[in-house]
C-alpha distance (Angstrom), angle and dihedral (degrees) to the residues before:
residue distance angle dihedral
M1 . . .
T2 3.80 . .
T3 3.79 111.8 .
G4 3.78 115.1 -97.6
L5 3.79 98.1 17.3
S6 3.78 116.1 135.7
S7 3.77 115.8 -134.0
L8 3.81 91.4 -108.0
T9 3.80 93.6 49.5
A10 3.80 90.3 50.0
A11 3.80 90.4 46.1
R12 3.81 91.6 52.1
Q13 3.80 91.1 52.1
V14 3.79 92.3 54.1
A15 3.81 91.6 39.3
D16 3.81 92.3 54.7
A17 3.78 89.2 57.5
V18 3.81 88.1 50.9
L19 3.81 93.0 43.8
Y20 3.79 93.2 58.6
E21 3.81 97.0 34.4
G22 3.78 103.0 125.8
Y23 3.81 92.1 4.6
L24 3.79 91.3 125.6
L25 3.78 119.0 -4.7
Y26 3.79 126.4 -143.7
P27 3.02 127.6 -62.2
Y28 3.83 80.0 41.6
R29 3.80 95.1 -145.2
A30 3.81 128.0 131.1
S31 3.82 89.6 -133.2
S32 3.82 93.0 56.1
A33 3.81 110.3 111.2
K34 3.80 92.8 -134.6
N35 3.83 90.2 58.9
Q36 3.78 94.7 55.3
V37 3.80 89.5 86.2
R38 3.78 104.0 46.4
W39 3.79 131.8 -170.0
Q40 3.77 105.0 49.6
F41 3.82 104.5 -178.4
G42 3.79 140.2 37.4
V43 3.81 95.7 11.6
L44 3.81 116.3 164.8
G45 3.77 105.0 -170.2
P46 3.80 126.1 -158.9
V47 3.79 116.9 -90.0
G48 3.79 109.9 -78.1
A49 3.80 97.0 20.5
A50 3.81 94.5 102.3
A51 3.82 92.5 46.9
A52 3.81 89.3 50.0
G53 3.80 90.6 51.8
V54 3.81 93.6 -121.1
G55 3.81 102.7 97.8
E56 3.79 149.2 10.8
E57 3.80 134.6 -78.3
P58 3.83 113.6 -75.7
S59 3.81 100.6 -127.1
M60 3.78 148.0 51.8
A61 3.80 128.0 -171.7
T62 3.78 137.5 -172.8
E63 3.79 137.7 -173.7
V64 3.80 124.9 -150.3
V65 3.79 134.0 176.7
V66 3.82 125.2 -125.9
L67 3.78 134.8 175.5
A68 3.82 109.9 -94.5
R69 3.80 106.6 -116.4
A70 3.80 132.7 155.7
G71 3.81 115.4 -103.3
A72 3.81 94.3 14.9
S73 3.79 120.0 149.0
V74 3.80 141.4 -178.5
D75 3.81 129.2 -130.0
L76 3.80 119.2 -156.1
W77 3.79 134.3 -168.9
L78 3.80 115.8 -164.0
R79 3.81 109.6 -152.3
F80 3.80 128.0 -176.7
L81 3.79 146.8 132.8
Q82 3.79 120.3 -96.7
V83 3.78 111.3 -147.4
Q84 3.78 115.1 -119.0
S85 3.81 123.9 -167.5
R86 3.80 114.0 -143.0
E87 3.80 112.8 -158.5
V88 3.79 120.1 -171.6
Q89 3.81 114.2 -143.9
R90 3.82 128.8 -171.1
L91 3.80 120.8 -148.0
V92 3.80 108.7 -122.5
G93 3.78 110.1 178.4
S94 3.79 102.3 -51.5
D95 3.81 95.0 -27.6
W96 3.79 130.9 91.5
L97 3.81 112.0 -132.9
P98 3.86 117.6 -162.5
V99 3.83 111.0 -130.8
D100 3.80 137.2 177.1
E101 3.80 92.2 -120.7
L102 3.76 143.9 -6.5
T103 3.80 129.8 -164.1
V104 3.78 113.6 -146.2
G105 3.80 122.3 179.0
G106 3.80 91.8 -20.1
T107 3.82 93.0 -49.1
R108 3.79 117.2 115.7
W109 3.82 116.6 -144.5
L110 3.81 121.0 -165.1
T111 3.79 131.3 -166.0
F112 3.80 103.6 -116.0
H113 3.79 144.9 128.4
E114 3.80 122.7 -83.0
A115 3.79 130.5 176.1
V116 3.81 136.8 -136.0
S117 3.81 120.2 -144.2
S118 3.81 118.0 -127.2
E119 3.79 135.0 -173.8
L120 3.81 121.9 -169.8
P121 3.84 119.1 -170.3
L122 3.80 114.7 -140.7
I123 3.78 102.0 -176.0
D124 3.79 136.3 -172.0
W125 3.79 110.2 14.8
P126 3.86 104.7 176.6
L127 3.79 111.4 -133.8
A128 3.81 90.1 -148.1
E129 3.84 88.6 75.3
P130 3.82 115.4 84.9
V131 3.84 96.2 -150.3
M132 3.82 132.5 13.3
T133 3.81 132.4 172.0
R134 3.79 133.7 -169.2
V135 3.80 129.5 -176.0
V136 3.81 120.0 -145.7
D137 3.78 125.6 -165.6
I138 3.80 123.9 -158.8
P139 3.80 113.5 -163.2
G140 3.76 123.9 -133.6
G141 3.77 122.3 -132.7
E142 3.77 148.8 167.3
D143 3.80 130.4 -123.7
I144 3.80 125.8 -172.1
E145 3.80 124.8 -155.9
A146 3.80 117.2 -169.0
L147 3.82 119.3 -138.4
Y148 3.81 118.7 -147.2
D149 3.79 129.7 -170.4
A150 3.83 114.6 -163.5
G151 3.79 88.9 -19.6
Q152 3.81 92.9 -51.4
L153 3.83 120.0 118.8
V154 3.81 105.5 -123.3
G155 3.79 105.9 156.4
R156 3.76 148.4 -19.2
L157 3.79 143.1 -137.0
V158 3.78 115.5 -125.9
R159 3.80 112.5 -160.6
T160 3.80 115.5 -166.9
R161 3.81 129.8 -172.3
W162 3.80 126.3 -172.5
P163 3.84 124.9 -139.7
L164 3.80 118.5 -99.3
R165 3.79 134.1 -163.5
A166 3.79 128.4 -164.5
T167 3.78 134.9 -176.9
V168 3.80 115.7 -144.4
S169 3.80 116.9 -165.0
L170 3.79 130.5 -173.4
A171 3.81 124.6 -169.0
C172 3.80 130.6 179.6
R173 3.78 131.0 -158.0
S174 3.76 133.9 174.1
G175 3.76 116.8 -100.3
S176 3.78 124.9 -125.6
E177 3.80 84.7 -109.9
E178 3.83 105.6 64.7
R179 3.79 92.4 -138.1
L180 3.80 91.2 63.7
Q181 3.79 141.4 72.0
V182 3.80 126.9 -163.8
V183 3.81 113.2 -141.4
T184 3.81 120.5 -159.6
V185 3.81 120.0 -161.6
E186 3.80 122.3 -173.7
V187 3.80 128.8 -176.0
A188 3.81 116.3 -165.0
N189 3.79 128.8 -178.1
S190 3.81 105.2 -129.4
T191 3.80 96.7 172.4
C192 3.81 114.5 145.0
W193 3.79 107.9 -113.9
S194 3.77 139.1 144.9
T195 3.77 130.7 -160.2
P196 3.82 109.0 -98.2
A197 3.80 111.5 -107.2
P198 3.81 113.4 -115.1
S199 3.77 113.1 -103.9
T200 3.77 140.6 168.0
P201 3.80 106.5 -108.3
A202 3.75 119.0 -134.2
P203 3.82 115.9 -113.2
A204 3.80 109.3 -84.8
P205 3.80 129.1 -151.0
A206 3.77 114.5 -93.5
S207 3.81 90.6 -112.1
A208 3.82 94.4 52.1
P209 3.81 117.3 112.6
T210 3.77 121.5 -105.9
P211 3.84 108.3 -86.7
A212 3.79 119.0 -111.2
T213 3.79 116.1 -94.5
S214 3.81 125.4 -134.5
R215 3.82 87.6 -102.4
D216 3.82 89.6 54.2
E217 3.79 89.7 50.5
A218 3.80 92.1 50.8
A219 3.81 91.0 47.6
R220 3.81 90.3 56.4
Y221 3.80 88.9 63.1
S222 3.81 94.8 42.3
F223 3.78 133.5 100.2
V224 3.82 105.5 -127.9
G225 3.81 128.8 -156.5
T226 3.79 87.1 4.9
H227 3.79 117.6 -172.3
L228 3.79 140.6 145.9
L229 3.77 135.1 -130.1
M230 3.78 113.0 -150.4
T231 3.79 133.1 -171.2
V232 3.80 130.9 169.4
R233 3.78 132.7 -140.2
G234 3.79 123.9 -152.3
T235 3.80 93.2 10.5
S236 3.82 142.7 47.5
L237 3.79 136.0 -109.7
V238 3.80 121.1 -120.6
S239 3.81 119.8 -141.5
L240 3.80 114.4 -118.8
L241 3.81 90.2 -151.3
D242 3.80 104.3 39.4
G243 3.79 105.0 17.4
P244 3.82 122.7 136.5
A245 3.79 117.9 -73.4
W246 3.80 92.4 -115.1
A247 3.84 89.3 61.8
S248 3.80 95.5 49.3
T249 3.82 96.0 101.6
D250 3.80 91.5 57.7
T251 3.80 97.3 38.4
A252 3.81 90.4 49.9
S253 3.80 91.1 50.4
C254 3.81 94.2 58.2
A255 3.79 113.9 114.0
Q256 3.81 124.8 -150.7
H257 3.78 127.8 -161.9
R258 3.81 117.2 -164.3
C259 3.81 93.6 -29.5
W260 3.80 142.4 60.1
P261 3.84 130.8 -142.8
V262 3.80 112.5 -124.7
M263 3.80 123.4 -167.6
I264 3.81 114.9 -129.6
A265 3.82 117.2 -159.2
A266 3.78 128.0 -146.3
D267 3.79 130.9 -166.2
D268 3.80 92.2 -111.9
G269 3.80 90.7 60.4
S270 3.80 96.1 -109.5
D271 3.77 122.1 125.0
A272 3.75 140.3 -147.2
V273 3.78 127.7 -167.3
L274 3.79 123.3 -130.0
V275 3.80 108.7 -156.2
S276 3.78 96.3 -152.1
P277 3.82 131.9 -170.2
I278 3.82 85.8 -144.4
V279 3.82 120.0 64.7
L280 3.81 109.7 -115.6
G281 3.78 134.4 168.9
D282 3.79 120.0 -110.7
Y283 3.81 119.3 -79.0
P284 3.82 101.0 19.0
A285 3.81 118.9 175.8
I286 3.77 137.2 -171.4
A287 3.79 111.3 -104.3
P288 3.82 108.0 -107.5
E289 3.82 89.5 -137.5
S290 3.82 91.2 64.3
A291 3.81 111.1 107.7
G292 3.80 96.0 -161.8
D293 3.79 147.6 -44.4
L294 3.79 120.1 -40.0
F295 3.82 96.0 169.6
D296 3.81 89.4 -109.8
A297 3.80 102.2 93.8
T298 3.85 89.3 -101.0
E299 3.80 93.6 -85.0
I300 3.80 97.6 118.0
D301 3.80 103.0 29.4
E302 3.79 96.5 140.6
I303 3.79 98.3 53.1
L304 3.81 93.2 42.6
T305 3.80 91.4 49.0
L306 3.80 90.7 51.3
R307 3.80 90.3 47.4
V308 3.80 91.0 51.8
M309 3.80 89.7 51.5
T310 3.82 89.9 57.2
M311 3.82 93.7 57.9
T312 3.79 115.9 114.0
E313 3.79 120.1 -116.8
G314 3.81 89.0 -107.1
E315 3.80 91.6 53.2
K316 3.79 90.8 47.6
A317 3.79 91.0 50.7
E318 3.80 90.1 53.3
A319 3.82 91.7 46.7
R320 3.81 91.2 51.9
G321 3.78 89.8 51.4
T322 3.79 92.3 46.3
D323 3.80 99.0 63.3
P324 3.83 138.5 -12.7
R325 3.82 90.6 -127.9
A326 3.80 90.4 54.6
A327 3.81 88.7 50.4
A328 3.82 89.3 52.9
I329 3.82 90.7 52.0
L330 3.81 91.3 51.8
A331 3.80 91.8 49.3
R332 3.80 91.9 49.9
C333 3.81 94.5 46.7
D334 3.80 93.9 45.7
S335 3.81 91.9 51.6
M336 3.82 97.8 40.4
S337 3.78 113.9 132.2
D338 3.80 124.4 -133.5
D339 3.81 89.7 -110.3
A340 3.81 92.0 53.0
M341 3.79 90.8 48.7
G342 3.79 90.6 48.0
R343 3.80 90.9 55.5
L344 3.81 89.3 58.0
H345 3.79 92.5 55.8
G346 3.77 95.5 80.5
A347 3.77 147.6 -56.8
R348 3.77 135.1 -151.0
R349 3.80 118.1 -135.9
D350 3.80 121.6 -177.3
V351 3.78 117.3 -125.8
D352 3.81 88.1 -137.3
P353 3.83 106.6 25.9
D354 3.84 91.9 179.2
S355 3.78 93.4 62.6
D356 3.81 119.3 87.3
E357 3.80 95.1 173.0
R358 3.78 115.3 125.4
L359 3.77 110.6 -142.4
G360 3.79 96.5 -161.4
P361 3.81 143.6 17.2
V362 3.81 117.2 -62.3
Y363 3.78 117.8 -165.0
D364 3.79 100.6 -148.8
D365 3.79 93.1 171.7
V366 3.83 91.2 66.1
P367 3.85 121.2 58.5
W368 3.80 113.8 -118.0
W369 3.79 91.6 -117.2
D370 3.82 93.7 54.4
E371 3.79 115.8 104.0
G372 3.78 86.6 -131.5
Q373 3.78 88.6 78.0
D374 3.80 90.8 60.6
A375 3.77 90.6 46.1
R376 3.81 91.3 56.5
A377 3.81 94.5 47.8
E378 3.81 113.4 98.9
P379 3.82 106.3 175.7
E380 3.80 92.4 177.9
Q381 3.83 91.6 52.5
D382 3.84 103.4 31.9
H383 3.78 120.8 95.4
V384 3.78 139.0 -165.1
M385 3.79 128.8 -149.4
V386 3.81 114.7 -118.3
G387 3.76 103.1 -174.0
E388 3.78 103.4 -47.3
V389 3.80 94.9 -27.6
A390 3.81 124.0 97.3
V391 3.81 106.9 -136.2
R392 3.80 116.9 -158.4
K393 3.79 141.1 140.7
G394 3.79 108.3 -37.7
S395 3.82 95.8 24.0
R396 3.79 117.9 133.1
V397 3.80 117.2 -131.8
R398 3.78 139.2 170.0
L399 3.83 115.1 -127.0
R400 3.79 118.1 -121.9
P401 3.85 105.8 173.2
S402 3.82 112.7 -161.0
R403 3.82 105.6 155.3
R404 3.85 96.1 77.8
A405 3.78 85.3 -137.8
D406 3.78 97.5 141.8
A407 3.79 136.0 24.7
Q408 3.83 88.5 -131.7
D409 3.81 90.7 65.7
M410 3.80 91.0 87.4
F411 3.80 89.1 62.0
L412 3.80 93.2 47.3
A413 3.81 98.6 48.8
G414 3.79 111.4 117.6
R415 3.82 94.9 7.9
P416 3.83 119.7 134.0
A417 3.79 114.6 -120.8
L418 3.78 141.1 -178.5
V419 3.81 120.7 -125.6
T420 3.80 113.5 -126.7
R421 3.82 103.9 169.4
V422 3.82 141.3 6.7
Y423 3.80 115.3 -148.3
F424 3.82 130.3 -169.7
D425 3.79 115.3 -161.9
V426 3.81 129.0 -151.5
D427 3.82 91.5 -96.5
G428 3.79 91.8 58.9
D429 3.81 95.1 -106.0
T430 3.80 122.6 137.0
H431 3.81 126.1 -133.5
V432 3.79 120.7 -170.3
A433 3.82 114.7 -155.7
V434 3.80 115.3 -149.3
T435 3.79 142.4 171.5
L436 3.80 122.7 -150.1
E437 3.77 111.3 -96.6
D438 3.81 94.7 -140.3
D439 3.82 96.2 41.6
P440 3.82 109.4 116.5
A441 3.81 88.1 -152.1
G442 3.80 93.2 51.0
D443 3.81 94.1 107.5
L444 3.80 90.3 50.5
Y445 3.79 92.3 49.7
G446 3.80 90.7 48.0
A447 3.80 92.4 50.5
T448 3.81 92.2 50.3
G449 3.82 96.4 42.0
R450 3.80 96.7 -112.8
F451 3.81 105.5 145.7
Y452 3.78 142.0 156.1
Y453 3.82 112.9 -120.4
F454 3.80 126.3 -145.4
A455 3.79 138.1 169.2
P456 3.82 116.5 -112.1
D457 3.82 92.2 -109.3
E458 3.82 88.6 60.1
L459 3.81 91.9 62.7
D460 3.79 133.5 79.9
P461 3.84 113.3 -161.7
L462 3.81 115.3 -123.1
P463 3.80 127.5 -159.2
A464 3.77 117.2 -98.0
R465 3.79 116.1 -94.0
Q466 3.77 114.9 -96.4
V467 3.79 110.9 -121.3
S468 3.80 111.1 -137.9
R469 3.79 115.6 -135.0
């Protein structure tokens, strides 16, 4: 995590990437098929919308584990997007005529949906109370932006938001381990809303915008990209993924509904929890190389930036008129320097940055790209030290996967294996190739070069098998 960041600041950075994930999908244009159904994640629809097939379920709920301490409390921040309809209107005489689009001074404006970010603090929930509930109201509103061409008023943008209401509930129960409490938080959309009655629309002028669908109507009364930030006072949070063994019964019992609690680390050792609509591992962070939001959680900045650069001028004009955030992305991509683009290409981060120990031979006198490096490598002869034991071809080890690199690791944990090769890559990392000791096809895999690969710290040396005489 970046030095000096508080846990809440770090959580907000990650949460913003989550908040806008799916907000507007590449190629960022209103005409793109993938943008016809907006609001991809964390949608809490109004009651009845899911049953009517026009919206999402109204609630989300999470459970976390804290140390049971007298006087402890929880602070919450409810964060979400409030849908905002942007209608383009042309001035005709003294009347305002709604239209699908309007070009003013070279800028193309489209009738479309936007969203406004909101954060509501819900502070000081005492964990001594078994059940607590708070109701939050979010007002609607209307903003008007005039459009001028050469000083002449020619149109306007009318942005409309609809009122929302949510019920936030917090419940506490004792854990099976007396030192623990399990805290349940639920957010439910309680906005008054009814499914629009079907009707036969009157014929509209050819220039009139496309009427809102039932799904659009439901979205206007939805909480979008909904998530929570959570901190505790007078106690500590316990990770559901990497908590202590003595807490495993309670952490395993926690139930999640449409969200997942993610631990966020800070330099001072404190933690916050991001209750995310997207499943993440603990302690995520925004890559420092990322130059800004791309609505894809910053994991594929380079390819998206290159894709944006391939858009035609007509496509870019439509994207700018679709949403101000899309316009900002285009401006950033079009002005990106070679150095900034180079930083997106890749970065190497050590798993253990505090360790300088080299686990294998490094031939510094020969560049990594020189074929001489390959000539010096002898995987069947090289060895690596695991503790005080030299591990090489023929060594017996017990597998202890810890990198979470492969779903199969859970099936390999604790299994005895036989080392077949030791490889050193150009970055100085070591990879130990093994076959399972009790696999009847082990000889076949060894002969065809099909191995499992592990880092030295994922292996426990075993004594050599005793050969009976």
